[in-house]
ZADO-1210 file (C-alpha; in nm, 4 decimals, padded with zeros to 6 digits):
<atoms>
<atom x="-07.3612" y="14.5440" z="-02.4532" code="MET" pos="1"/>
<atom x="-07.0774" y="14.6073" z="-02.2085" code="GLY" pos="2"/>
<atom x="-07.0761" y="14.9825" z="-02.2688" code="THR" pos="3"/>
<atom x="-07.4561" y="15.0047" z="-02.2493" code="ILE" pos="4"/>
<atom x="-07.4509" y="14.8146" z="-01.9183" code="LEU" pos="5"/>
<atom x="-07.1760" y="15.0440" z="-01.7872" code="ASN" pos="6"/>
<atom x="-07.3734" y="15.3533" z="-01.8879" code="THR" pos="7"/>
<atom x="-07.6821" y="15.2295" z="-01.7040" code="ILE" pos="8"/>
<atom x="-07.4925" y="15.1490" z="-01.3829" code="THR" pos="9"/>
<atom x="-07.3333" y="15.4958" z="-01.3754" code="VAL" pos="10"/>
<atom x="-07.6749" y="15.6590" z="-01.4156" code="ILE" pos="11"/>
<atom x="-07.8276" y="15.4414" z="-01.1426" code="LEU" pos="12"/>
<atom x="-07.5312" y="15.4803" z="-00.9070" code="GLY" pos="13"/>
<atom x="-07.5127" y="15.8569" z="-00.9583" code="GLY" pos="14"/>
<atom x="-07.8852" y="15.9004" z="-00.9048" code="SER" pos="15"/>
<atom x="-07.8954" y="15.6838" z="-00.5918" code="LEU" pos="16"/>
<atom x="-07.5847" y="15.8509" z="-00.4523" code="GLY" pos="17"/>
<atom x="-07.7427" y="16.1949" z="-00.4964" code="THR" pos="18"/>
<atom x="-08.0566" y="16.0810" z="-00.3133" code="ILE" pos="19"/>
<atom x="-07.9156" y="15.8516" z="-00.0455" code="LEU" pos="20"/>
<atom x="-07.5894" y="16.0283" z="00.0334" code="GLY" pos="21"/>
<atom x="-07.3640" y="15.8436" z="00.2787" code="HIS" pos="22"/>
<atom x="-07.6199" y="15.5853" z="00.3907" code="ARG" pos="23"/>
<atom x="-07.4262" y="15.2944" z="00.2433" code="LEU" pos="24"/>
<atom x="-07.1807" y="15.1809" z="00.5162" code="PRO" pos="25"/>
<atom x="-06.8109" y="15.1943" z="00.4338" code="ASP" pos="26"/>
<atom x="-06.7669" y="14.8327" z="00.5441" code="LYS" pos="27"/>
<atom x="-07.0311" y="14.7225" z="00.2946" code="THR" pos="28"/>
<atom x="-06.8554" y="14.9022" z="00.0104" code="ARG" pos="29"/>
<atom x="-06.5218" y="14.7543" z="00.1162" code="GLU" pos="30"/>
<atom x="-06.6600" y="14.4002" z="00.1292" code="THR" pos="31"/>
<atom x="-06.8202" y="14.4348" z="-00.2148" code="VAL" pos="32"/>
<atom x="-06.4928" y="14.5669" z="-00.3611" code="LEU" pos="33"/>
<atom x="-06.3033" y="14.2757" z="-00.2090" code="HIS" pos="34"/>
<atom x="-06.5522" y="14.0328" z="-00.3618" code="GLY" pos="35"/>
<atom x="-06.5028" y="14.1972" z="-00.7006" code="LEU" pos="36"/>
<atom x="-06.1280" y="14.1798" z="-00.6485" code="GLY" pos="37"/>
<atom x="-06.1408" y="13.8050" z="-00.5912" code="LEU" pos="38"/>
<atom x="-06.3574" y="13.7551" z="-00.8987" code="LEU" pos="39"/>
<atom x="-06.1224" y="13.9729" z="-01.1027" code="THR" pos="40"/>
<atom x="-05.8297" y="13.7503" z="-01.0029" code="LEU" pos="41"/>
<atom x="-06.0174" y="13.4419" z="-01.1231" code="VAL" pos="42"/>
<atom x="-06.1038" y="13.6027" z="-01.4578" code="ILE" pos="43"/>
<atom x="-05.7504" y="13.7361" z="-01.5054" code="GLY" pos="44"/>
<atom x="-05.6005" y="13.3935" z="-01.4370" code="ALA" pos="45"/>
<atom x="-05.8408" y="13.2209" z="-01.6780" code="SER" pos="46"/>
<atom x="-05.7498" y="13.4729" z="-01.9505" code="MET" pos="47"/>
<atom x="-05.3759" y="13.4411" z="-01.8924" code="ALA" pos="48"/>
<atom x="-05.3915" y="13.0601" z="-01.9104" code="LEU" pos="49"/>
<atom x="-05.5295" y="13.0774" z="-02.2657" code="GLN" pos="50"/>
<atom x="-05.1792" y="13.1444" z="-02.3966" code="SER" pos="51"/>
<atom x="-05.0111" y="12.8813" z="-02.6117" code="LYS" pos="52"/>
<atom x="-04.6714" y="13.0351" z="-02.5422" code="ASN" pos="53"/>
<atom x="-04.6299" y="13.1880" z="-02.1977" code="ILE" pos="54"/>
<atom x="-04.2850" y="13.3182" z="-02.2953" code="LEU" pos="55"/>
<atom x="-04.4549" y="13.5381" z="-02.5545" code="LEU" pos="56"/>
<atom x="-04.6790" y="13.6806" z="-02.2819" code="VAL" pos="57"/>
<atom x="-04.3716" y="13.7339" z="-02.0640" code="LEU" pos="58"/>
<atom x="-04.1950" y="13.9211" z="-02.3443" code="GLY" pos="59"/>
<atom x="-04.5031" y="14.1348" z="-02.4092" code="SER" pos="60"/>
<atom x="-04.5522" y="14.2255" z="-02.0427" code="VAL" pos="61"/>
<atom x="-04.1863" y="14.3096" z="-01.9798" code="LEU" pos="62"/>
<atom x="-04.1493" y="14.5077" z="-02.3037" code="SER" pos="63"/>
<atom x="-04.4759" y="14.6874" z="-02.2356" code="GLY" pos="64"/>
<atom x="-04.3643" y="14.7709" z="-01.8816" code="ALA" pos="65"/>
<atom x="-04.0375" y="14.9212" z="-02.0072" code="LEU" pos="66"/>
<atom x="-04.2201" y="15.1340" z="-02.2641" code="LEU" pos="67"/>
<atom x="-04.4879" y="15.2351" z="-02.0147" code="GLY" pos="68"/>
<atom x="-04.2299" y="15.3457" z="-01.7589" code="GLU" pos="69"/>
<atom x="-04.0355" y="15.5293" z="-02.0284" code="TRP" pos="70"/>
<atom x="-04.3479" y="15.7088" z="-02.1489" code="TRP" pos="71"/>
<atom x="-04.4682" y="15.7545" z="-01.7861" code="ARG" pos="72"/>
<atom x="-04.8224" y="15.6625" z="-01.8834" code="ILE" pos="73"/>
<atom x="-04.9529" y="15.6239" z="-01.5282" code="GLU" pos="74"/>
<atom x="-04.7946" y="15.9480" z="-01.4127" code="GLU" pos="75"/>
<atom x="-04.9288" y="16.1426" z="-01.7113" code="ARG" pos="76"/>
<atom x="-05.2827" y="16.0088" z="-01.6617" code="LEU" pos="77"/>
<atom x="-05.2752" y="16.1019" z="-01.2944" code="GLU" pos="78"/>
<atom x="-05.1418" y="16.4492" z="-01.3774" code="SER" pos="79"/>
<atom x="-05.4187" y="16.4991" z="-01.6328" code="LEU" pos="80"/>
<atom x="-05.6811" y="16.3993" z="-01.3776" code="GLY" pos="81"/>
<atom x="-05.5378" y="16.6303" z="-01.1109" code="GLN" pos="82"/>
<atom x="-05.5130" y="16.9181" z="-01.3576" code="LEU" pos="83"/>
<atom x="-05.8754" y="16.8897" z="-01.4721" code="LEU" pos="84"/>
<atom x="-06.0067" y="16.8379" z="-01.1198" code="GLU" pos="85"/>
<atom x="-05.8136" y="17.1421" z="-00.9963" code="LYS" pos="86"/>
<atom x="-05.9439" y="17.3484" z="-01.2890" code="ARG" pos="87"/>
<atom x="-06.3061" y="17.2702" z="-01.2138" code="PHE" pos="88"/>
<atom x="-06.2655" y="17.2804" z="-00.8371" code="SER" pos="89"/>
<atom x="-06.1288" y="17.6336" z="-00.8548" code="SER" pos="90"/>
<atom x="-06.4348" y="17.7653" z="-01.0378" code="THR" pos="91"/>
<atom x="-06.6783" y="17.6538" z="-00.7715" code="ALA" pos="92"/>
<atom x="-06.7024" y="17.5992" z="-00.3998" code="ASN" pos="93"/>
<atom x="-06.5385" y="17.2585" z="-00.3434" code="PRO" pos="94"/>
<atom x="-06.7709" y="17.1974" z="-00.0510" code="GLU" pos="95"/>
<atom x="-07.0850" y="17.2375" z="-00.2609" code="ALA" pos="96"/>
<atom x="-07.1957" y="16.9910" z="-00.5283" code="PRO" pos="97"/>
<atom x="-07.0973" y="17.1271" z="-00.8705" code="SER" pos="98"/>
<atom x="-07.2490" y="16.9767" z="-01.1839" code="LEU" pos="99"/>
<atom x="-06.9369" y="17.0421" z="-01.3929" code="SER" pos="100"/>
<atom x="-06.6953" y="16.9230" z="-01.1246" code="ARG" pos="101"/>
<atom x="-06.8892" y="16.6039" z="-01.0610" code="GLY" pos="102"/>
<atom x="-06.9076" y="16.5375" z="-01.4349" code="PHE" pos="103"/>
<atom x="-06.5342" y="16.5835" z="-01.4973" code="VAL" pos="104"/>
<atom x="-06.4104" y="16.3963" z="-01.1909" code="VAL" pos="105"/>
<atom x="-06.6424" y="16.1007" z="-01.2550" code="ALA" pos="106"/>
<atom x="-06.5596" y="16.0930" z="-01.6277" code="SER" pos="107"/>
<atom x="-06.1898" y="16.0661" z="-01.5491" code="LEU" pos="108"/>
<atom x="-06.2397" y="15.7905" z="-01.2941" code="ILE" pos="109"/>
<atom x="-06.4683" y="15.5878" z="-01.5212" code="PHE" pos="110"/>
<atom x="-06.2766" y="15.6311" z="-01.8475" code="CYS" pos="111"/>
<atom x="-05.9076" y="15.6693" z="-01.7652" code="VAL" pos="112"/>
<atom x="-05.8008" y="15.3234" z="-01.6633" code="GLY" pos="113"/>
<atom x="-05.6672" y="14.9909" z="-01.7913" code="PRO" pos="114"/>
<atom x="-05.9975" y="14.8085" z="-01.7361" code="LEU" pos="115"/>
<atom x="-06.1704" y="15.0495" z="-01.9747" code="THR" pos="116"/>
<atom x="-05.9272" y="14.9719" z="-02.2553" code="ILE" pos="117"/>
<atom x="-05.8980" y="14.6001" z="-02.1878" code="LEU" pos="118"/>
<atom x="-06.2731" y="14.5535" z="-02.1493" code="GLY" pos="119"/>
<atom x="-06.3555" y="14.7517" z="-02.4623" code="SER" pos="120"/>
<atom x="-06.0995" y="14.5592" z="-02.6680" code="LEU" pos="121"/>
<atom x="-06.2323" y="14.2237" z="-02.5479" code="GLN" pos="122"/>
<atom x="-06.5902" y="14.3283" z="-02.6165" code="ASP" pos="123"/>
<atom x="-06.5079" y="14.4559" z="-02.9660" code="GLY" pos="124"/>
<atom x="-06.2830" y="14.1674" z="-03.0689" code="LEU" pos="125"/>
<atom x="-06.4634" y="13.8690" z="-02.9174" code="THR" pos="126"/>
<atom x="-06.8061" y="13.9951" z="-02.8098" code="GLY" pos="127"/>
<atom x="-06.7270" y="13.8946" z="-02.4506" code="ASP" pos="128"/>
<atom x="-06.8185" y="14.1806" z="-02.2175" code="PHE" pos="129"/>
<atom x="-06.7267" y="14.0072" z="-01.8902" code="THR" pos="130"/>
<atom x="-06.4590" y="14.2635" z="-01.8059" code="LEU" pos="131"/>
<atom x="-06.6935" y="14.5520" z="-01.8776" code="LEU" pos="132"/>
<atom x="-06.9560" y="14.3850" z="-01.6587" code="ALA" pos="133"/>
<atom x="-06.7066" y="14.3887" z="-01.3702" code="ILE" pos="134"/>
<atom x="-06.6177" y="14.7499" z="-01.4502" code="LYS" pos="135"/>
<atom x="-06.9897" y="14.8346" z="-01.4584" code="SER" pos="136"/>
<atom x="-07.0329" y="14.7019" z="-01.1051" code="THR" pos="137"/>
<atom x="-06.7271" y="14.8914" z="-00.9832" code="LEU" pos="138"/>
<atom x="-06.8417" y="15.2131" z="-01.1527" code="ASP" pos="139"/>
<atom x="-07.1911" y="15.1707" z="-01.0092" code="GLY" pos="140"/>
<atom x="-07.0616" y="15.1690" z="-00.6525" code="PHE" pos="141"/>
<atom x="-06.8048" y="15.4381" z="-00.7298" code="ALA" pos="142"/>
<atom x="-07.0689" y="15.6684" z="-00.8803" code="SER" pos="143"/>
<atom x="-07.2904" y="15.6130" z="-00.5751" code="LEU" pos="144"/>
<atom x="-07.0067" y="15.7181" z="-00.3454" code="ALA" pos="145"/>
<atom x="-06.9003" y="16.0129" z="-00.5648" code="LEU" pos="146"/>
<atom x="-07.2536" y="16.1447" z="-00.6139" code="ALA" pos="147"/>
<atom x="-07.3046" y="16.1537" z="-00.2374" code="SER" pos="148"/>
<atom x="-07.0532" y="16.4418" z="-00.2276" code="THR" pos="149"/>
<atom x="-07.0346" y="16.5750" z="-00.5845" code="LEU" pos="150"/>
<atom x="-07.4026" y="16.5591" z="-00.6740" code="GLY" pos="151"/>
<atom x="-07.5921" y="16.4745" z="-00.9910" code="MET" pos="152"/>
<atom x="-07.3061" y="16.5707" z="-01.2226" code="GLY" pos="153"/>
<atom x="-07.1653" y="16.2228" z="-01.1605" code="VAL" pos="154"/>
<atom x="-07.4618" y="16.0604" z="-01.3358" code="ALA" pos="155"/>
<atom x="-07.3998" y="16.2744" z="-01.6451" code="PHE" pos="156"/>
<atom x="-07.0570" y="16.1115" z="-01.6770" code="ALA" pos="157"/>
<atom x="-07.2522" y="15.8212" z="-01.8269" code="SER" pos="158"/>
<atom x="-07.2470" y="16.0134" z="-02.1574" code="PHE" pos="159"/>
<atom x="-06.8656" y="16.0151" z="-02.1502" code="THR" pos="160"/>
<atom x="-06.8631" y="15.6418" z="-02.0826" code="VAL" pos="161"/>
<atom x="-07.1053" y="15.5781" z="-02.3684" code="LEU" pos="162"/>
<atom x="-06.9097" y="15.7828" z="-02.6238" code="ILE" pos="163"/>
<atom x="-06.5513" y="15.7021" z="-02.5222" code="TYR" pos="164"/>
<atom x="-06.5897" y="15.3375" z="-02.4296" code="GLN" pos="165"/>
<atom x="-06.8273" y="15.2728" z="-02.7185" code="GLY" pos="166"/>
<atom x="-06.5764" y="15.4243" z="-02.9602" code="SER" pos="167"/>
<atom x="-06.3010" y="15.1956" z="-02.8292" code="LEU" pos="168"/>
<atom x="-06.5249" y="14.8918" z="-02.8738" code="THR" pos="169"/>
<atom x="-06.6168" y="14.9904" z="-03.2288" code="LEU" pos="170"/>
<atom x="-06.2516" y="15.0585" z="-03.3129" code="ALA" pos="171"/>
<atom x="-06.1583" y="14.7135" z="-03.1839" code="ALA" pos="172"/>
<atom x="-06.4271" y="14.5652" z="-03.4067" code="GLY" pos="173"/>
<atom x="-06.2709" y="14.7373" z="-03.7076" code="VAL" pos="174"/>
<atom x="-05.9325" y="14.5838" z="-03.6211" code="LEU" pos="175"/>
<atom x="-06.0813" y="14.2349" z="-03.5890" code="ASP" pos="176"/>
<atom x="-06.0259" y="14.1360" z="-03.9585" code="PRO" pos="177"/>
<atom x="-05.6581" y="14.2337" z="-03.9275" code="LEU" pos="178"/>
<atom x="-05.5929" y="14.0095" z="-03.6276" code="LEU" pos="179"/>
<atom x="-05.5540" y="13.6341" z="-03.6478" code="SER" pos="180"/>
<atom x="-05.6964" y="13.3941" z="-03.3912" code="GLU" pos="181"/>
<atom x="-05.3527" y="13.3451" z="-03.2351" code="SER" pos="182"/>
<atom x="-05.2984" y="13.7216" z="-03.2123" code="MET" pos="183"/>
<atom x="-05.6275" y="13.7700" z="-03.0278" code="ILE" pos="184"/>
<atom x="-05.5535" y="13.4728" z="-02.8011" code="ARG" pos="185"/>
<atom x="-05.2114" y="13.6008" z="-02.6942" code="GLU" pos="186"/>
<atom x="-05.3455" y="13.9544" z="-02.6615" code="MET" pos="187"/>
<atom x="-05.6185" y="13.8199" z="-02.4340" code="THR" pos="188"/>
<atom x="-05.3649" y="13.6242" z="-02.2286" code="ALA" pos="189"/>
<atom x="-05.1460" y="13.9315" z="-02.1906" code="THR" pos="190"/>
<atom x="-05.4495" y="14.1332" z="-02.0873" code="GLY" pos="191"/>
<atom x="-05.5234" y="13.8636" z="-01.8301" code="GLY" pos="192"/>
<atom x="-05.1949" y="13.9387" z="-01.6562" code="VAL" pos="193"/>
<atom x="-05.2960" y="14.3042" z="-01.6303" code="LEU" pos="194"/>
<atom x="-05.6391" y="14.2032" z="-01.5002" code="ILE" pos="195"/>
<atom x="-05.4652" y="14.0036" z="-01.2257" code="LEU" pos="196"/>
<atom x="-05.2863" y="14.3245" z="-01.1304" code="GLY" pos="197"/>
<atom x="-05.6179" y="14.5089" z="-01.1084" code="ILE" pos="198"/>
<atom x="-05.7508" y="14.2318" z="-00.8844" code="GLY" pos="199"/>
<atom x="-05.4574" y="14.2780" z="-00.6460" code="PHE" pos="200"/>
<atom x="-05.5245" y="14.6525" z="-00.6471" code="LEU" pos="201"/>
<atom x="-05.8900" y="14.6016" z="-00.5550" code="LEU" pos="202"/>
<atom x="-05.7857" y="14.3747" z="-00.2695" code="LEU" pos="203"/>
<atom x="-05.5303" y="14.6275" z="-00.1488" code="GLY" pos="204"/>
<atom x="-05.2542" y="14.3668" z="-00.1678" code="VAL" pos="205"/>
<atom x="-05.0042" y="14.5783" z="-00.3596" code="VAL" pos="206"/>
<atom x="-05.0083" y="14.9013" z="-00.5597" code="LYS" pos="207"/>
<atom x="-04.9193" y="14.8244" z="-00.9204" code="ILE" pos="208"/>
<atom x="-04.8834" y="15.0912" z="-01.1893" code="ARG" pos="209"/>
<atom x="-05.1115" y="14.8979" z="-01.4248" code="ILE" pos="210"/>
<atom x="-05.1404" y="15.1764" z="-01.6817" code="ALA" pos="211"/>
<atom x="-04.7675" y="15.1456" z="-01.7524" code="ASN" pos="212"/>
<atom x="-04.8278" y="14.7894" z="-01.8737" code="PHE" pos="213"/>
<atom x="-05.0821" y="14.8915" z="-02.1384" code="LEU" pos="214"/>
<atom x="-04.8308" y="14.8881" z="-02.4301" code="PRO" pos="215"/>
<atom x="-04.8051" y="14.5116" z="-02.3734" code="ALA" pos="216"/>
<atom x="-05.1521" y="14.4711" z="-02.5289" code="ILE" pos="217"/>
<atom x="-05.0240" y="14.6091" z="-02.8600" code="ALA" pos="218"/>
<atom x="-04.6898" y="14.4286" z="-02.8383" code="ILE" pos="219"/>
<atom x="-04.8448" y="14.0801" z="-02.8034" code="ALA" pos="220"/>
<atom x="-04.9985" y="14.0589" z="-03.1554" code="PRO" pos="221"/>
<atom x="-04.6836" y="14.2138" z="-03.3042" code="LEU" pos="222"/>
<atom x="-04.4716" y="13.9401" z="-03.1470" code="LEU" pos="223"/>
<atom x="-04.7108" y="13.6758" z="-03.2826" code="VAL" pos="224"/>
<atom x="-04.6759" y="13.8267" z="-03.6304" code="ALA" pos="225"/>
<atom x="-04.2955" y="13.8356" z="-03.5931" code="LEU" pos="226"/>
<atom x="-04.2828" y="13.4700" z="-03.4896" code="LEU" pos="227"/>
<atom x="-04.5014" y="13.3870" z="-03.7891" code="GLY" pos="228"/>
<atom x="-04.2573" y="13.5604" z="-04.0222" code="ARG" pos="229"/>
<atom x="-03.9762" y="13.3560" z="-03.8723" code="LEU" pos="230"/>
<atom x="-04.1687" y="13.0356" z="-03.9286" code="GLY" pos="231"/>
<atom x="-04.2349" y="12.9901" z="-03.5569" code="LEU" pos="232"/>
<atom x="-04.6101" y="13.0559" z="-03.5647" code="GLY" pos="233"/>
<atom x="-04.8327" y="12.9430" z="-03.2801" code="LEU" pos="234"/>
</atoms>
């Protein structure tokens, strides 16, 4: 449901942006983003507080951060986005709406991000698509703004969202039988910390390299399994 909702909002936002252009005031967009940022903080906090062992979440986040910085995840994702955007910008007039350029730029924005992975995992593992609902709202406004300059190609990025995000959700569903209730709970709590970071980003409070924390999501269930082997299960 989360991916379907996200696909619809991208189509609507891209279509309206192509038609309406810059008619939506910047202050309105900013206020809406701030409202979403506040809501994201609340959801992130509620997820993080589900943990039965906050030290496990701490270990996951710190270990994930070290791995993410070592692997330079955020930097590599940004470089990929800049490379693809430059490639498609060079084949067309950057001032004129290009279907291919709008498609690629929007696809990167909508699919390369922590909220995509976290939301898809939560939807696939628990059936809760709250995070993807927030992402859908963000992507709807983003596609409206992008389409006002990049044209209808932005709306076609909905196909990328449907395929990529849907695949992540289905993959998470396949992993569900392999994960215990405590693993999912601590994974959710760890994801909540990252969601808090996204909330601060939306509010413009501080710039956090959230993508570099993504390994923490995989580390959390591994730590739960390790504690179980040591007879210290949650």
